[in-house]
VMD Tcl script that builds the backbone (N, CA, C; Angstrom):
set m [mol new atoms 243]
animate dup $m
set s [atomselect $m all]
$s set {name element resname resid chain x y z} {
  {N N MET 1 A 0.743 36.362 -1.385}
  {CA C MET 1 A 1.576 36.689 -2.839}
  {C C MET 1 A -0.334 37.247 -3.645}
  {N N LEU 2 A 0.588 38.375 -4.893}
  {CA C LEU 2 A -0.191 38.643 -5.795}
  {C C LEU 2 A -0.962 38.188 -6.668}
  {N N LYS 3 A -1.981 38.289 -7.156}
  {CA C LYS 3 A -2.470 37.157 -9.003}
  {C C LYS 3 A -1.795 38.368 -10.108}
  {N N ASP 4 A -1.308 37.568 -10.285}
  {CA C ASP 4 A -1.034 38.078 -11.714}
  {C C ASP 4 A -2.110 37.609 -12.774}
  {N N ASP 5 A -2.883 38.799 -13.056}
  {CA C ASP 5 A -3.744 38.012 -13.960}
  {C C ASP 5 A -3.394 38.286 -15.617}
  {N N ALA 6 A -2.147 38.731 -16.052}
  {CA C ALA 6 A -1.511 37.798 -17.664}
  {C C ALA 6 A -0.905 36.953 -17.616}
  {N N ALA 7 A -0.321 36.456 -16.231}
  {CA C ALA 7 A -0.418 35.273 -16.385}
  {C C ALA 7 A -0.958 34.060 -16.461}
  {N N GLU 8 A -2.257 34.594 -15.719}
  {CA C GLU 8 A -3.434 33.077 -15.642}
  {C C GLU 8 A -3.789 33.501 -17.615}
  {N N HIS 9 A -3.975 34.202 -17.951}
  {CA C HIS 9 A -4.080 34.494 -19.358}
  {C C HIS 9 A -3.254 33.731 -19.925}
  {N N ILE 10 A -2.031 34.082 -20.127}
  {CA C ILE 10 A -0.910 33.710 -20.740}
  {C C ILE 10 A -1.535 32.028 -21.018}
  {N N LEU 11 A -1.150 31.368 -19.422}
  {CA C LEU 11 A -1.894 29.524 -19.188}
  {C C LEU 11 A -2.598 29.171 -19.646}
  {N N ASP 12 A -3.719 30.167 -19.488}
  {CA C ASP 12 A -4.853 30.069 -19.810}
  {C C ASP 12 A -4.837 29.354 -21.794}
  {N N ARG 13 A -4.313 30.154 -22.057}
  {CA C ARG 13 A -4.791 30.484 -23.703}
  {C C ARG 13 A -3.462 29.554 -24.398}
  {N N LEU 14 A -2.194 29.264 -23.716}
  {CA C LEU 14 A -1.204 28.232 -24.328}
  {C C LEU 14 A -1.786 26.714 -23.740}
  {N N SER 15 A -2.999 26.903 -23.059}
  {CA C SER 15 A -3.532 24.866 -22.446}
  {C C SER 15 A -4.036 24.965 -23.257}
  {N N ASP 16 A -4.927 25.829 -24.061}
  {CA C ASP 16 A -6.244 25.689 -25.391}
  {C C ASP 16 A -5.622 25.108 -25.818}
  {N N LEU 17 A -5.252 24.049 -26.759}
  {CA C LEU 17 A -4.554 23.637 -27.670}
  {C C LEU 17 A -5.716 22.933 -28.877}
  {N N GLU 18 A -6.679 23.426 -28.905}
  {CA C GLU 18 A -7.924 22.988 -29.514}
  {C C GLU 18 A -8.095 24.758 -30.580}
  {N N ASN 19 A -7.896 25.815 -29.558}
  {CA C ASN 19 A -8.646 27.175 -30.056}
  {C C ASN 19 A -7.143 27.412 -30.818}
  {N N TYR 20 A -6.055 27.351 -29.735}
  {CA C TYR 20 A -4.787 28.078 -30.478}
  {C C TYR 20 A -3.573 27.041 -30.806}
  {N N PRO 21 A -4.095 26.580 -31.798}
  {CA C PRO 21 A -2.970 25.426 -32.226}
  {C C PRO 21 A -1.610 25.304 -32.242}
  {N N LYS 22 A -1.578 26.924 -32.744}
  {CA C LYS 22 A -0.017 26.917 -33.750}
  {C C LYS 22 A 0.626 28.107 -32.914}
  {N N GLU 23 A -0.027 28.320 -31.900}
  {CA C GLU 23 A 1.376 29.089 -31.008}
  {C C GLU 23 A 2.506 27.945 -30.255}
  {N N THR 24 A 4.161 28.390 -30.326}
  {CA C THR 24 A 4.620 27.896 -30.585}
  {C C THR 24 A 5.866 28.501 -28.847}
  {N N LEU 25 A 6.432 28.088 -28.493}
  {CA C LEU 25 A 7.329 28.581 -27.345}
  {C C LEU 25 A 8.692 27.729 -27.610}
  {N N VAL 26 A 9.367 28.777 -26.989}
  {CA C VAL 26 A 11.048 28.485 -26.900}
  {C C VAL 26 A 11.534 28.663 -25.853}
  {N N PRO 27 A 11.932 27.729 -25.080}
  {CA C PRO 27 A 12.625 27.849 -24.056}
  {C C PRO 27 A 13.348 28.639 -23.819}
  {N N TYR 28 A 13.130 30.013 -22.234}
  {CA C TYR 28 A 14.090 31.746 -22.068}
  {C C TYR 28 A 13.576 32.635 -23.065}
  {N N GLU 29 A 12.854 32.294 -24.180}
  {CA C GLU 29 A 12.227 32.770 -24.822}
  {C C GLU 29 A 12.297 34.802 -23.789}
  {N N GLU 30 A 12.024 35.475 -24.120}
  {CA C GLU 30 A 11.416 36.373 -23.451}
  {C C GLU 30 A 10.129 37.406 -24.228}
  {N N PHE 31 A 9.045 37.732 -23.833}
  {CA C PHE 31 A 7.766 37.906 -24.154}
  {C C PHE 31 A 7.458 38.691 -23.160}
  {N N LYS 32 A 7.034 40.118 -23.824}
  {CA C LYS 32 A 5.564 41.007 -22.965}
  {C C LYS 32 A 4.852 41.258 -23.345}
  {N N ILE 33 A 4.350 41.516 -22.199}
  {CA C ILE 33 A 2.157 41.515 -21.356}
  {C C ILE 33 A 2.101 42.549 -20.684}
  {N N GLU 34 A 1.142 42.820 -21.303}
  {CA C GLU 34 A 0.794 44.489 -19.840}
  {C C GLU 34 A 2.247 44.871 -19.291}
  {N N GLY 35 A 3.062 45.373 -20.384}
  {CA C GLY 35 A 4.645 46.048 -19.717}
  {C C GLY 35 A 5.215 44.935 -18.497}
  {N N LYS 36 A 4.910 44.083 -18.455}
  {CA C LYS 36 A 5.660 42.848 -18.187}
  {C C LYS 36 A 6.416 42.317 -18.848}
  {N N THR 37 A 7.522 41.556 -18.335}
  {CA C THR 37 A 8.335 40.067 -18.766}
  {C C THR 37 A 8.527 39.073 -18.066}
  {N N TYR 38 A 7.765 37.813 -19.362}
  {CA C TYR 38 A 7.851 36.344 -18.680}
  {C C TYR 38 A 8.399 36.432 -19.828}
  {N N TYR 39 A 9.004 34.734 -19.229}
  {CA C TYR 39 A 9.360 33.752 -20.510}
  {C C TYR 39 A 9.073 32.472 -19.265}
  {N N PHE 40 A 9.385 31.091 -20.164}
  {CA C PHE 40 A 9.322 29.488 -19.937}
  {C C PHE 40 A 10.585 28.888 -19.772}
  {N N THR 41 A 10.777 28.416 -19.195}
  {CA C THR 41 A 12.057 27.387 -18.797}
  {C C THR 41 A 11.453 26.044 -19.354}
  {N N PRO 42 A 12.561 25.292 -19.508}
  {CA C PRO 42 A 12.135 23.624 -19.819}
  {C C PRO 42 A 11.184 22.570 -18.941}
  {N N GLY 43 A 10.421 22.581 -19.388}
  {CA C GLY 43 A 9.185 21.726 -18.818}
  {C C GLY 43 A 7.856 22.233 -18.445}
  {N N GLY 44 A 7.826 23.698 -19.328}
  {CA C GLY 44 A 7.013 24.637 -19.535}
  {C C GLY 44 A 6.521 25.727 -17.641}
  {N N PHE 45 A 7.195 26.094 -17.553}
  {CA C PHE 45 A 7.240 27.173 -16.064}
  {C C PHE 45 A 7.237 27.813 -16.564}
  {N N LEU 46 A 6.578 28.749 -16.127}
  {CA C LEU 46 A 6.265 30.308 -16.221}
  {C C LEU 46 A 6.808 31.197 -15.423}
  {N N TYR 47 A 7.813 31.892 -15.627}
  {CA C TYR 47 A 8.256 33.139 -14.784}
  {C C TYR 47 A 8.398 34.659 -15.101}
  {N N ARG 48 A 7.518 35.680 -14.314}
  {CA C ARG 48 A 8.284 36.618 -14.937}
  {C C ARG 48 A 9.108 37.534 -14.334}
  {N N LYS 49 A 10.259 38.006 -14.913}
  {CA C LYS 49 A 11.490 38.495 -15.015}
  {C C LYS 49 A 11.173 39.835 -13.742}
  {N N GLU 50 A 12.551 40.258 -13.373}
  {CA C GLU 50 A 12.426 41.600 -12.372}
  {C C GLU 50 A 12.626 42.813 -13.924}
  {N N ALA 51 A 12.571 43.374 -13.771}
  {CA C ALA 51 A 13.094 44.789 -14.655}
  {C C ALA 51 A 14.178 45.110 -14.513}
  {N N GLU 52 A 14.766 44.890 -13.180}
  {CA C GLU 52 A 16.277 45.260 -13.063}
  {C C GLU 52 A 17.584 44.345 -12.882}
  {N N LEU 53 A 16.334 42.487 -13.641}
  {CA C LEU 53 A 17.495 41.707 -13.626}
  {C C LEU 53 A 17.757 41.395 -14.905}
  {N N GLU 54 A 19.212 41.210 -15.177}
  {CA C GLU 54 A 19.559 40.612 -16.517}
  {C C GLU 54 A 19.746 39.366 -16.609}
  {N N GLU 55 A 20.018 38.435 -15.570}
  {CA C GLU 55 A 20.205 37.289 -15.838}
  {C C GLU 55 A 18.907 36.663 -14.991}
  {N N VAL 56 A 18.961 34.645 -15.687}
  {CA C VAL 56 A 17.723 34.271 -15.400}
  {C C VAL 56 A 17.312 34.190 -13.814}
  {N N GLY 57 A 15.818 34.493 -13.758}
  {CA C GLY 57 A 15.311 34.756 -12.204}
  {C C GLY 57 A 14.028 35.451 -11.902}
  {N N GLY 58 A 13.541 35.546 -11.674}
  {CA C GLY 58 A 12.204 35.840 -10.824}
  {C C GLY 58 A 10.685 35.589 -10.608}
  {N N PHE 59 A 10.220 35.414 -11.010}
  {CA C PHE 59 A 8.650 35.279 -9.837}
  {C C PHE 59 A 7.999 34.225 -10.803}
  {N N PHE 60 A 7.685 32.682 -9.592}
  {CA C PHE 60 A 7.625 31.751 -10.754}
  {C C PHE 60 A 5.347 31.947 -10.529}
  {N N CYS 61 A 5.164 31.899 -12.203}
  {CA C CYS 61 A 3.774 31.838 -12.471}
  {C C CYS 61 A 2.492 30.953 -12.703}
  {N N GLY 62 A 3.436 30.417 -12.341}
  {CA C GLY 62 A 2.492 28.510 -12.817}
  {C C GLY 62 A 3.023 27.814 -13.875}
  {N N TYR 63 A 3.052 26.848 -14.393}
  {CA C TYR 63 A 3.186 25.204 -15.588}
  {C C TYR 63 A 2.114 24.939 -16.420}
  {N N LEU 64 A 2.401 25.121 -17.440}
  {CA C LEU 64 A 1.609 23.961 -18.049}
  {C C LEU 64 A 2.213 22.556 -17.843}
  {N N THR 65 A 0.642 22.004 -18.980}
  {CA C THR 65 A 0.776 20.564 -18.505}
  {C C THR 65 A 2.130 20.023 -19.577}
  {N N ASP 66 A 2.277 18.439 -19.252}
  {CA C ASP 66 A 3.809 17.952 -19.696}
  {C C ASP 66 A 2.798 18.164 -21.273}
  {N N GLU 67 A 1.522 18.202 -21.734}
  {CA C GLU 67 A 0.829 17.480 -23.007}
  {C C GLU 67 A 1.004 19.114 -23.071}
  {N N ALA 68 A 0.203 19.542 -22.867}
  {CA C ALA 68 A 1.370 21.563 -23.494}
  {C C ALA 68 A 1.839 22.037 -24.127}
  {N N TRP 69 A 2.829 21.526 -23.192}
  {CA C TRP 69 A 3.897 21.443 -23.091}
  {C C TRP 69 A 4.871 20.934 -24.557}
  {N N ARG 70 A 5.182 19.922 -24.206}
  {CA C ARG 70 A 5.371 19.276 -25.154}
  {C C ARG 70 A 4.941 19.364 -26.736}
  {N N TYR 71 A 3.342 19.460 -27.224}
  {CA C TYR 71 A 2.591 20.736 -27.954}
  {C C TYR 71 A 3.069 21.811 -28.551}
  {N N ARG 72 A 3.328 22.978 -27.965}
  {CA C ARG 72 A 3.827 24.200 -27.911}
  {C C ARG 72 A 5.481 24.199 -28.287}
  {N N ILE 73 A 6.569 22.981 -27.115}
  {CA C ILE 73 A 7.559 23.101 -28.053}
  {C C ILE 73 A 7.573 22.245 -29.567}
  {N N GLY 74 A 7.234 21.540 -29.783}
  {CA C GLY 74 A 6.830 20.558 -30.600}
  {C C GLY 74 A 6.433 20.823 -32.098}
  {N N TRP 75 A 5.747 21.658 -32.145}
  {CA C TRP 75 A 4.616 21.729 -33.007}
  {C C TRP 75 A 5.904 22.812 -34.579}
  {N N ARG 76 A 6.819 23.378 -34.251}
  {CA C ARG 76 A 7.736 24.041 -34.985}
  {C C ARG 76 A 8.732 22.906 -35.566}
  {N N TYR 77 A 8.463 21.685 -35.224}
  {CA C TYR 77 A 9.205 20.187 -35.595}
  {C C TYR 77 A 8.240 19.599 -36.481}
  {N N ARG 78 A 7.209 19.495 -36.391}
  {CA C ARG 78 A 6.583 18.720 -37.303}
  {C C ARG 78 A 6.236 18.884 -38.746}
  {N N ILE 79 A 6.578 17.865 -39.343}
  {CA C ILE 79 A 7.189 17.691 -40.787}
  {C C ILE 79 A 5.352 18.374 -42.081}
  {N N GLY 80 A 5.711 19.186 -42.215}
  {CA C GLY 80 A 3.971 19.269 -43.193}
  {C C GLY 80 A 2.946 19.811 -42.484}
  {N N ASP 81 A 3.609 20.913 -41.867}
  {CA C ASP 81 A 2.351 21.534 -41.315}
  {C C ASP 81 A 2.408 22.913 -41.539}
}
mol reanalyze $m
mol bondsrecalc $m
mol representation Tube
mol addrep $m
């Protein structure tokens, strides 16, 4: 399996709740890094999308811990921040 440095960087950054506290995630919302399209599924699973595919699918790249996932999707729902 080929190493995906961009995916590792995404997971490392989003796992760092102390230094990057306000970054949020939305399940299935696509974002591009280094010309590749990525998205998270519910539960914090990161996938890289195939350029040719329109439907959900692709290569599994890793996952966030439950703590990081809940924090990243919960930030937008906190009152007073």
